[in-house]
C-alpha positions as CSV (number, residue, x, y, z in Angstrom):
1,M,-0.3,0.2,0.0
2,E,1.5,3.3,-1.2
3,I,0.6,6.8,0.3
4,T,-0.5,8.8,-2.5
5,E,-1.5,12.1,-1.0
6,I,-0.8,14.0,2.2
7,K,-3.0,16.7,2.7
8,F,-2.6,19.2,5.7
9,R,-6.4,20.7,6.2
10,R,-6.0,22.9,9.5
11,F,-3.1,24.0,11.9
12,P,-5.2,25.1,14.6
13,R,-2.0,25.1,17.1
14,Q,-4.3,24.5,19.9
15,G,-2.1,23.2,22.9
16,R,-0.2,20.1,21.5
17,L,-2.2,19.8,18.4
18,L,-0.1,21.4,15.6
19,A,-2.1,20.0,12.6
20,L,-5.0,18.2,10.9
21,V,-4.0,15.6,8.0
22,S,-5.9,13.7,5.5
23,V,-3.7,10.6,4.0
24,T,-5.0,9.1,0.7
25,F,-3.7,5.4,0.1
26,D,-3.3,3.9,-3.3
27,D,-5.7,6.9,-4.7
28,V,-8.2,5.0,-3.3
29,F,-8.8,5.1,0.3
30,A,-8.8,8.1,2.4
31,V,-7.9,8.9,6.2
32,H,-9.2,12.0,7.6
33,D,-8.5,13.7,11.1
34,I,-5.1,12.2,11.5
35,K,-3.4,14.6,14.2
36,V,0.3,15.7,14.2
37,I,0.8,16.4,17.9
38,A,4.0,18.2,20.0
39,G,5.0,15.7,22.6
40,D,7.9,16.3,25.0
41,D,10.8,15.9,23.0
42,H,9.4,14.8,19.4
43,L,6.4,15.1,17.0
44,F,4.3,11.9,16.8
45,L,0.8,11.3,15.0
46,A,-2.6,10.2,17.1
47,M,-5.0,8.6,14.8
48,P,-8.6,9.2,14.7
49,A,-10.3,8.2,17.5
50,R,-14.0,8.0,19.1
51,R,-14.8,8.8,22.5
52,T,-16.6,5.9,24.6
53,S,-19.2,6.2,27.2
54,D,-16.5,5.8,29.6
55,G,-14.7,8.6,28.7
56,R,-11.7,6.7,26.9
57,Y,-10.6,7.2,23.3
58,H,-10.2,4.3,21.2
59,D,-8.6,4.7,17.5
60,I,-11.4,3.9,14.9
61,V,-8.8,3.5,12.2
62,H,-4.9,2.7,12.7
63,P,-2.0,1.1,11.2
64,I,-1.7,-2.7,11.9
65,G,2.2,-3.4,12.8
66,P,4.9,-0.8,13.8
67,L,6.7,-0.9,10.3
68,V,3.5,0.7,8.6
69,R,3.0,3.0,11.6
70,R,6.9,4.3,11.5
71,E,6.6,4.8,7.7
72,L,3.1,6.8,7.7
73,E,4.6,9.1,10.5
74,R,7.7,9.3,8.6
75,Q,6.1,10.7,5.3
76,V,3.6,12.6,6.9
77,L,5.7,14.7,9.3
78,A,8.5,15.2,6.8
79,E,5.8,17.1,4.6
80,Y,4.7,18.7,7.9
81,R,8.4,20.1,8.4
82,R,8.7,20.9,4.8
83,L,5.4,22.9,5.0
84,T,6.0,24.7,8.2
85,E,9.8,25.5,7.1
86,A,8.8,27.0,3.6
87,H,5.8,28.8,5.3
88,A,8.2,30.4,7.6
89,G,10.7,31.3,5.3
């Protein structure tokens, strides 16, 4: 499966939330509302989640396995850095 589009929808800068992203796979499957989050020492992605009646959040879509997660994070964060550096300069 190949990432064919990364589209930043918003840059809300609310607390640790830096951006909302839509990612398209193989030009046929899109995942919306992936969040770019500022962690204590690095950026990371948070998958779309739903809040349950007990107040906890559960991912409604997520990569299966660490290799896919790392590659998704690598590509999205590289594009985030590219866009924010281009916008700042």
